[in-house]
C-alpha positions in Angstrom: 110.6 97.1 85.3 108.2 99.8 86.9 104.7 98.8 87.6 103.5 100.8 84.6 106.0 99.1 82.3 104.8 95.7 83.4 101.2 96.2 82.4 102.0 98.0 79.1 104.5 95.0 78.2 102.0 92.4 79.3 99.1 94.2 77.2 101.3 94.3 74.1 102.1 90.6 74.6 98.7 89.6 75.0 97.8 91.2 71.6 100.7 89.4 70.1 100.0 86.0 71.4 96.3 85.5 72.0 94.5 83.1 70.1 91.5 83.7 68.0 89.2 81.2 69.6 90.1 82.7 73.0 88.0 85.7 74.4 86.0 84.3 77.5 86.7 86.5 80.3 87.8 84.7 83.5 84.7 84.5 86.0 87.3 84.4 89.1 86.8 88.0 89.8 83.2 88.2 89.6 82.9 88.7 93.2 86.0 90.9 93.5 85.5 94.7 93.4 86.5 95.9 90.0 90.0 97.2 89.5 92.2 98.1 86.5 94.3 95.1 87.6 91.5 92.4 87.6 90.0 93.9 84.6 93.3 93.1 82.5 93.9 89.8 84.4 90.1 89.0 83.6 91.4 88.9 79.8 95.0 87.5 80.2 94.5 84.5 82.4 92.7 82.5 79.8 95.6 83.2 77.5 98.1 81.9 80.1 99.6 85.1 80.8 99.5 87.3 84.0 100.9 90.4 85.8 102.2 90.5 89.5 102.9 93.8 91.0 102.0 96.0 94.1 99.3 97.4 91.9 97.3 94.1 92.5 95.1 93.7 95.9 96.1 90.8 98.2 93.2 88.7 96.7 94.2 89.4 93.1 97.8 88.4 93.8 96.4 85.3 95.5 94.5 84.3 92.3 97.8 84.8 90.1 99.9 82.7 92.5 97.4 79.9 92.7 97.4 79.7 88.6 101.1 79.5 88.8 101.4 76.7 91.4 98.6 74.9 89.2 100.5 75.3 86.0 97.9 77.4 84.3 100.2 79.9 83.4 103.0 80.4 80.9 104.3 83.9 81.3 104.0 86.4 84.1 105.2 90.2 83.9 106.2 91.3 87.4 108.1 93.4 89.5 110.2 92.3 92.5 107.0 91.5 94.3 107.2 87.7 92.8 110.8 87.4 94.2 109.9 87.7 97.7 110.9 84.2 99.1 108.2 82.2 97.5 108.6 79.0 95.3 106.8 78.9 91.8 107.3 76.6 88.8 109.3 79.1 86.9 111.5 77.9 84.1 113.0 80.9 83.1 113.6 84.7 84.6 114.1 87.5 82.0 115.3 90.9 83.5 113.9 93.6 81.3 116.0 96.0 83.3 118.2 95.4 86.1 118.6 98.9 87.4 116.3 100.7 89.8 115.6 104.3 90.3 117.7 106.2 92.6 116.1 109.2 94.1 119.2 111.0 95.4 121.2 110.8 92.2 118.1 111.0 90.1 119.4 108.2 87.8 119.1 104.5 87.5 121.6 102.3 89.4 122.2 98.6 88.8 120.8 96.4 91.5 123.1 94.7 93.9 124.3 91.1 93.5 122.2 89.8 96.6 118.9 91.4 95.0 119.9 90.0 91.6 120.4 86.5 93.1 117.2 86.5 95.2 115.1 87.4 92.0 117.2 85.1 89.8 116.9 82.2 92.3 113.0 81.9 91.7 113.5 79.7 88.9 114.6 76.1 88.5 113.4 75.3 91.8 113.9 71.8 93.2 110.8 69.5 93.4 109.3 71.3 90.4 109.2 70.7 86.7 111.9 73.1 85.7 114.9 72.1 87.9 117.3 73.9 85.8 116.4 77.4 85.4 117.5 80.0 82.8 118.2 83.7 83.6 118.4 86.2 81.0 119.7 89.7 81.5 120.7 92.1 78.9 123.6 94.5 78.6 123.9 97.1 75.9 126.9 99.0 76.7 130.5 98.1 78.2 129.9 99.5 81.8 126.7 97.3 81.7 128.6 94.3 80.5 131.0 94.7 83.5 128.1 95.3 85.9 126.4 92.0 84.6 129.3 89.7 85.0 129.7 90.8 88.6 126.5 89.1 89.4 128.1 85.9 88.2 130.7 86.1 91.0 129.2 84.3 93.8 132.1 85.7 96.2 130.9 89.2 95.6 127.3 88.6 97.0 126.5 91.9 99.1 126.8 91.4 102.9 123.6 91.3 105.2 122.5 94.9 105.8 122.3 96.3 109.5 118.8 97.2 110.6 119.6 99.3 113.9 120.5 102.9 113.0 121.2 106.0 115.3 118.3 107.6 113.7 115.9 105.4 115.5 117.8 105.0 118.9 114.8 106.8 120.6 112.3 104.2 119.3 114.7 101.3 120.0 115.3 102.5 123.5 111.6 103.0 124.4 110.7 99.7 123.3 113.3 98.1 125.3 112.4 99.8 128.4 108.7 99.1 127.8 109.3 95.6 127.4 111.4 95.5 130.6 114.4 94.3 129.0 116.5 97.4 130.1 116.2 99.4 133.0 119.1 101.8 132.9 120.9 103.9 130.4 123.8 101.5 130.6 121.7 98.4 129.9 120.2 100.2 126.8 123.9 101.2 125.5 125.4 97.8 126.1 122.4 96.0 124.3 122.5 98.3 121.4 126.3 98.4 121.1 126.7 94.5 120.9 124.1 94.1 118.3 124.9 92.6 114.8 124.1 96.2 113.3 126.8 97.6 115.9 129.4 95.2 115.1 129.1 96.0 111.5 129.1 99.7 111.8 132.3 99.0 114.1 134.0 97.1 111.1 132.7 99.6 108.3 133.2 103.0 110.1 134.8 102.8 113.6 134.6 106.5 114.1 131.1 106.5 113.6 130.4 103.9 116.0 132.4 105.7 118.6 129.7 108.3 118.5 126.9 105.7 119.2 127.0 105.9 123.0 126.6 109.6 123.0 123.7 109.2 120.6 121.9 106.7 122.8 122.2 109.1 125.6 120.7 112.1 123.6 118.0 109.5 122.5 117.0 108.6 126.2 117.2 112.5 127.3 114.8 113.1 124.2 112.3 110.4 125.6 112.7 111.7 129.1 111.9 115.4 128.2 108.8 114.0 126.3 107.7 112.1 129.4 107.9 108.9 127.8 110.3 107.7 130.0 110.7 108.6 133.7 114.2 108.4 135.6 114.9 108.3 139.3 118.1 110.0 140.7 119.6 106.3 141.2 119.3 106.2 137.3 116.6 103.7 137.1 114.3 104.0 133.9 110.7 103.3 133.6 108.2 103.9 130.8 105.3 106.2 131.5 101.6 104.6 130.5 101.9 106.8 127.3 105.5 105.7 126.6 104.5 102.2 127.3 101.6 102.5 124.8 103.7 104.2 122.1 106.5 101.4 122.6 104.2 98.6 122.1 102.3 100.2 119.5 105.5 100.6 117.3 104.7 104.0 116.0 107.6 106.3 116.3 107.9 108.2 119.6 107.8 111.3 117.4 104.5 110.3 115.6 102.9 109.3 119.0 103.9 112.6 120.6 102.9 114.5 117.4 99.5 112.9 117.3 98.8 113.3 121.0 99.4 116.9 121.1 97.2 117.4 118.2 94.3 115.2 119.7 94.6 117.1 123.0 94.7 120.5 121.5 91.7 120.0 119.1 89.8 117.8 121.8 86.8 120.0 122.0 86.6 120.1 118.2 86.8 116.3 117.5 84.5 115.3 120.5 82.1 118.1 119.3 81.6 116.1 116.2 80.5 113.2 118.1 77.3 115.1 119.5 75.7 114.9 116.1 74.5 111.7 114.6 75.0 113.1 111.1 77.4 111.4 108.8 78.9 114.9 108.0 80.2 115.2 111.5 81.8 112.1 111.8 83.3 112.6 108.4 84.9 115.8 109.7 86.2 114.1 112.6 87.5 111.2 110.4 89.1 113.5 107.9 90.9 115.7 110.6 92.4 112.4 112.0 93.2 110.7 109.0 95.2 113.9 107.8 96.9 114.3 111.1 97.9 110.5 110.9 99.2 111.0 107.3 100.9 114.4 108.3 102.9 112.6 111.0 106.7 111.6 111.0 105.5 108.3 110.3 104.6 109.4 106.6 106.4 112.9 106.1 110.0 113.3 106.9 110.5 115.7 109.6 113.6 117.1 111.5 115.9 115.3 109.0 114.4 111.9 109.8 113.1 110.0 106.9 109.4 108.7 106.9 109.2 105.1 107.6 105.8 104.7 105.7 105.1 106.4 102.3 102.0 108.3 100.8 101.3 107.7 96.9 103.4 109.8 94.7 100.6 109.8 92.4 98.9 112.1 94.8 101.7 114.8 94.6 99.7 116.9 92.1 96.1 118.2 91.9 93.4 119.0 94.6 91.1 116.1 95.4 89.8 118.0 98.3 89.7 121.9 99.4 91.0 121.5 103.0 90.3 125.0 103.9 86.9 124.1 104.7 88.5 122.8 108.0 91.5 125.6 108.0 91.1 126.5 111.7 91.4 122.8 112.9 93.9 121.3 110.6 97.2 119.8 112.1 99.2 121.7 109.3 97.4 125.2 108.2 99.8 125.3 105.3 98.3 122.1 103.6 99.1 123.3 100.1 102.7 122.7 100.5 102.3 118.8 100.4 99.1 117.6 98.6 99.9 114.3 99.3 98.3 114.0 103.0 95.0 115.9 102.1 94.6 113.9 99.0 95.1 110.6 100.9 92.7 111.5 103.7 90.1 112.5 100.9 90.5 109.2 99.4 90.4 107.3 102.8 86.8 109.2 103.5 85.6 108.1 100.2 86.2 104.5 100.9 85.0 104.2 104.3 81.7 105.9 102.9 81.5 103.3 100.2 83.1 104.2 97.1 84.4 101.7 94.7 88.1 100.7 94.2 87.5 101.5 90.4 86.5 104.7 91.0 89.2 105.7 93.8 92.0 104.5 91.1 90.7 107.1 88.5 91.3 109.8 91.3 94.9 110.2 90.0 96.9 108.9 86.9 98.7 105.8 87.5 96.9 105.2 90.9 96.1 101.5 91.6 94.2 99.4 93.9 97.1 97.7 95.3 98.6 101.1 96.2 95.4 102.4 97.7 94.9 99.1 99.9 98.4 99.5 101.3 97.8 103.0 102.1 94.4 102.1 103.9 96.3 99.3 105.7 98.9 101.8 107.2 96.2 104.1 108.1 94.5 101.2 110.2 97.8 100.4 111.7 98.4 104.1 112.7 94.7 104.6 114.1 95.0 101.3 116.4 98.2 102.8 117.8 96.8 106.2 118.3 93.7 104.6 120.1 95.8 102.8 122.5 98.2 105.8 123.0 94.9 107.9 123.9 93.5 105.4 126.1 96.7 105.5 128.3 96.9 109.2 128.1 93.2 109.3 129.4 93.5 107.4 132.4 92.8 109.5 135.6 94.5 107.0 137.9 98.1 108.0 136.4 100.0 110.3 138.7 100.5 113.9 137.2 104.2 113.5 137.0 103.8 110.4 134.7 101.4 112.2 132.3 102.5 113.5 128.9 103.4 117.3 129.1 100.2 118.2 126.9 98.2 116.7 129.7 99.6 118.0 133.0 97.1 120.2 134.8 94.4 119.8 132.0 91.6 117.3 133.7 88.9 118.7 131.5 91.0 117.7 128.4 91.5 114.0 129.8 87.8 113.7 130.1 87.4 114.8 126.7 89.9 112.6 124.9 88.6 109.6 126.9 85.7 109.7 124.4 87.7 108.9 121.3 89.6 105.5 121.8 86.6 103.6 120.5 85.6 106.1 117.8 89.3 105.5 116.3 89.1 101.9 116.7 85.8 101.7 114.7 87.3 104.2 112.2 90.0 101.8 111.8 87.7 99.0 111.3 85.9 101.0 108.7 89.1 101.9 106.9 89.9 97.9 107.0 86.7 97.0 105.5 85.6 100.3 103.5 82.1 100.4 104.9 79.9 103.1 106.3 79.2 103.0 109.9 75.7 101.7 109.9 76.3 98.5 107.9 79.5 97.5 109.7 77.8 95.2 111.7 77.3 92.8 108.9 80.8 91.7 108.6 80.6 90.1 111.9 77.9 87.5 110.1 81.1 86.4 108.2 82.8 85.0 111.7 80.4 82.3 111.9 81.4 79.1 110.1 79.2 78.7 107.1 79.1 78.1 103.6 78.6 81.9 102.6 80.1 85.0 103.5 79.1 88.7 102.6 81.5 90.8 100.5 81.9 94.5 100.5 79.9 95.0 97.3 76.8 92.7 98.6 76.7 94.8 101.7 76.6 98.1 99.8 74.2 96.8 97.6 71.8 96.0 100.5 72.6 99.5 101.9 71.5 101.2 98.7 68.4 99.5 99.1 68.2 100.9 102.7 68.4 97.4 104.4 70.8 98.3 107.1 69.6 96.8 110.4 69.0 93.0 111.6 65.3 93.3 111.7 65.4 94.5 107.8 67.8 91.9 107.0 65.5 89.1 108.6 62.4 90.4 106.9 60.6 87.3 105.0 58.5 89.8 102.6 58.8 89.6 98.8 60.4 93.0 98.8 63.2 91.8 101.0 63.6 88.8 99.1 64.0 91.0 96.0 66.6 93.1 97.8 68.6 90.1 98.8 68.3 88.4 95.6 69.5 91.6 93.6 72.4 91.8 96.0 73.5 88.1 95.5 72.7 88.2 91.6 76.4 86.6 91.2 76.3 84.3 94.1 77.1 80.5 93.6 75.3 78.2 93.7 72.5 80.5 93.4 71.2 83.9 94.6 68.0 82.1 96.4 70.5 80.0 98.5 72.6 82.7 99.7 69.3 85.0 100.4 68.1 82.4 102.5 71.3 81.8 104.2 71.6 85.4 105.2 68.1 85.6 106.4 68.6 82.8 108.9 72.3 83.7 109.8 70.9 87.0 111.0 68.3 85.5 113.1 70.7 83.1 114.6 73.6 85.7 114.7 74.3 86.3 118.5 73.2 82.9 119.4 75.7 81.0 117.3 78.6 83.5 118.3 77.8 82.7 121.8 77.9 79.2 121.3 81.0 79.2 119.5 82.8 81.3 122.2 81.3 79.2 124.8 82.9 76.0 123.3 86.3 77.9 123.2 86.3 79.2 126.7 85.1 75.6 127.9 88.2 74.2 126.3 90.3 76.8 127.9 88.9 76.1 131.4 88.9 72.4 131.2 90.9 72.1 134.5 89.2 74.6 136.3 87.1 73.4 139.3 84.6 76.0 138.4 84.3 75.1 134.6 80.4 74.7 135.1 80.2 78.6 135.5 81.3 79.1 132.1 78.3 77.3 130.1 75.9 78.7 132.9 77.0 82.2 132.2 76.2 81.9 128.5 73.1 80.0 128.8 71.5 81.7 131.8 68.9 84.5 131.6 67.0 87.0 134.0 67.5 86.4 137.5 69.5 83.3 136.9 72.2 85.3 134.8 72.5 87.5 138.0 73.1 84.7 140.1 75.8 83.3 138.0 77.3 86.6 137.3 77.7 87.1 141.2 79.2 83.5 141.6 82.0 84.5 138.8 82.7 87.7 140.4 83.2 85.9 143.9 85.6 83.4 142.1 87.6 85.8 140.7 87.9 88.0 143.8 86.2 91.0 142.4 84.8 93.0 145.2 81.4 94.1 144.6 78.1 95.6 146.2 74.6 94.6 145.0 72.5 97.8 144.8 69.4 96.5 143.7 68.2 94.4 146.5 64.3 94.7 145.5 63.7 97.2 148.1 65.0 100.2 146.1 62.9 101.2 143.1 64.8 101.7 140.0 68.4 101.1 141.5 71.2 99.8 139.2 72.4 96.3 139.9 75.9 96.3 141.0 78.7 98.6 142.2 81.9 96.9 141.2 85.2 97.7 143.2 88.1 96.5 141.0 91.6 96.9 142.4 93.7 100.0 142.4 90.4 101.9 140.5 87.6 104.0 141.2 83.9 101.9 141.5 81.9 101.3 138.6 78.2 100.8 138.3 77.1 97.6 136.3 73.7 97.1 134.9 72.5 93.5 133.6 70.3 93.7 130.6 69.0 90.2 129.3 66.4 89.8 126.6 64.3 86.9 125.7 65.5 84.6 122.8 67.9 86.5 120.5 66.3 90.1 120.8 69.2 92.6 121.2 69.2 95.5 123.9 68.2 98.8 122.2 69.4 102.2 123.0 66.7 103.0 125.4 67.7 99.9 127.4 71.3 100.4 127.2 71.1 103.9 128.6 68.8 103.5 131.5 71.7 102.9 133.8 72.7 106.4 133.7 69.4 107.7 135.2 69.2 105.0 137.8 72.9 105.8 138.9 72.1 109.4 139.3 68.9 108.6 141.2 70.7 106.6 143.6 73.7 108.7 144.5 76.2 107.7 141.8 76.0 110.6 139.3 79.6 110.8 138.6 80.3 107.1 138.5 81.2 105.5 135.3 78.3 103.2 134.2 78.3 99.8 132.2 75.5 98.2 130.7 76.2 94.3 130.2 74.0 93.2 127.3 73.0 89.5 127.2 72.7 87.9 124.5 73.8 91.2 122.8 73.2 94.8 121.9 71.9 96.4 118.8 74.4 97.5 116.4 73.4 101.1 116.3 74.1 101.5 120.3 78.0 101.6 120.0 78.6 104.9 118.6 75.4 106.6 119.9 76.4 106.1 123.7 80.1 107.7 123.3 78.8 111.3 123.5 77.8 111.1 127.3 81.3 110.0 128.4 79.9 108.1 131.3 78.7 104.9 129.5 80.0 101.8 127.9 78.1 98.8 126.7 79.5 95.2 126.6 78.1 91.9 125.4 78.3 88.6 127.5 80.6 87.1 124.8 83.4 90.0 125.3 83.0 90.2 129.0 83.3 86.5 129.0 86.8 86.7 127.4 87.8 89.4 129.8 86.7 87.3 132.5 88.5 84.2 131.4 91.9 86.2 131.0 91.7 87.7 134.4 91.4 83.9 135.7 94.3 83.0 133.4 96.4 85.7 134.8 96.8 87.6 131.5 94.9 90.4 132.4 94.6 92.5 135.6 91.5 94.2 137.4 93.2 97.3 136.8 93.2 96.7 133.1 89.9 95.5 133.1 88.5 98.8 134.7 90.3 100.6 132.1 88.7 98.5 129.2 85.2 98.8 130.9 85.4 102.3 131.7 86.2 103.6 128.0 83.1 105.0 126.6 81.5 103.1 123.8 81.3 99.5 123.1 83.8 97.2 125.0 84.9 94.5 122.5 87.1 91.5 123.3 89.7 92.8 120.4 90.4 95.8 122.5 91.7 93.9 125.4 95.3 94.5 126.4 97.6 91.8 127.8 99.1 91.8 131.3 102.7 92.3 130.0 101.6 95.2 128.3 100.0 97.0 131.1 
């Protein structure tokens, strides 16, 4: 069945079978964002009826599956999502329709035997009450009867489908070289042409298989032409930094090049949006980048190659946004020809600005929360890949010949795009959580092991009352109590308990995280003779913290010069000299108790560095115990400053000690404008 048919049939069945005495809505979804799916499930679950389709969010599907496992359901109306290799106590499977829509022929065609048995095999599972399952499928015509009987012939099950195809030889070749598995064209050809897919192609269509070596050579030629691979006269292949970033990000090579070319071409426009702190400026940057992602070969078929990710068909008609407002800066000026990218970008902007899923579902007919969440997941993945690609492209240390064509001889563009990776990573996080920038920090309160956690709805409720900073959340006034109680009105065991939890957790936020990370790092260094430095690094403050920091640098063989020797007024603390990299200025800022480093303190190092002869040197402010959440985006526009908290730097230093991070990679991580987070750290094998 189609997803629409699933809900229609389930609603009809519910009306026919529900008991008069039943009518209590399920309270399970009280803490969930309201969607059309859980609105129906709230009514149906008490009648032991459910639906299971891609229209449900992950959380909603989990509720249905848990009800199934606990024997609380009699009937589940589903698409193939329920057949994806899971075991449930199902006694019968009824195929309402065993044909699926085929786009090229514009008709419905029977599913193959393998798909049929995969779905039918969900019933009568060993270990459950129904060890003998019934499978019912109906054939109304003679051709359908013949097709139906073929499903009962186990010897006619379809063979395994090959996954390697000439269409994606360029992506596979880039991944093989980036991972160090192949270093020559011959190695690439030999590896690809001996895969299972190659053997299947040889058996099925030997003439087509004979063309594979030529197509592999053409794919490598294309990668070399794009400067994703470089090749010596002796025939040795190596991935350029950008090629390696694309290979490890898993975005298509065409997508990586397509997006990077756009970012370089519009760098002044995109970076210009960072110069203003208004939400509208960031929204403009976000919309342009989101639209570029949704217009890329990843989502839109180009040059005869099919897209690998899909935009909702429900967004094909109707203008949700007049993109002419940004006409001169759009990646595709003729945006009217395909409305899916511009409508998808508009919904993503609304989502990160706090719009409800229920309202977003209403933007187009048949649009569902599950489809939207999948769209947003794909966007997160693309943004993260793009951020890593730009990070590699913006590395001034890379020789000109190894840079992408768009950046050769364009040093100014490199300086501009260097400001974007952490903006894109932050936008990715916002898309993941569906939150405005100023309240994104509240999600980190959930990383602490406690009895409560903040939901999106609760965070947005606090924001609507203008409670957006740690200081406001910690207030003990009657007004603050009322705001927290209103946000947690549905919380269990009581709104009061959760209100107290939030206030106390916010007060201990950085301290709890620091303690947690310290314990993890102590476990990882239990055999290290210098383990004491771990606990000292996290517990020390003031001049003691400087002493421990210097000891750590010496143990890790990081060269440094102490600039602030107490004889130079206002001098920055250190000049770090990481291997194969320009020097870095680092200023240590420690605060008493759990006070956070604010913007004024975070940027002091810039003036200090200029005053003492380092006006062009990149600067880092090390914040201990932490930095105010508002600082992360505010420091990016200057392009010469990053901030890092002691817990994040601690993770980087531990990896350096373990040998999974190089000093050159540490330099790149520290010298990217914005807040350096442990989650952005690369691994040595990806360097």
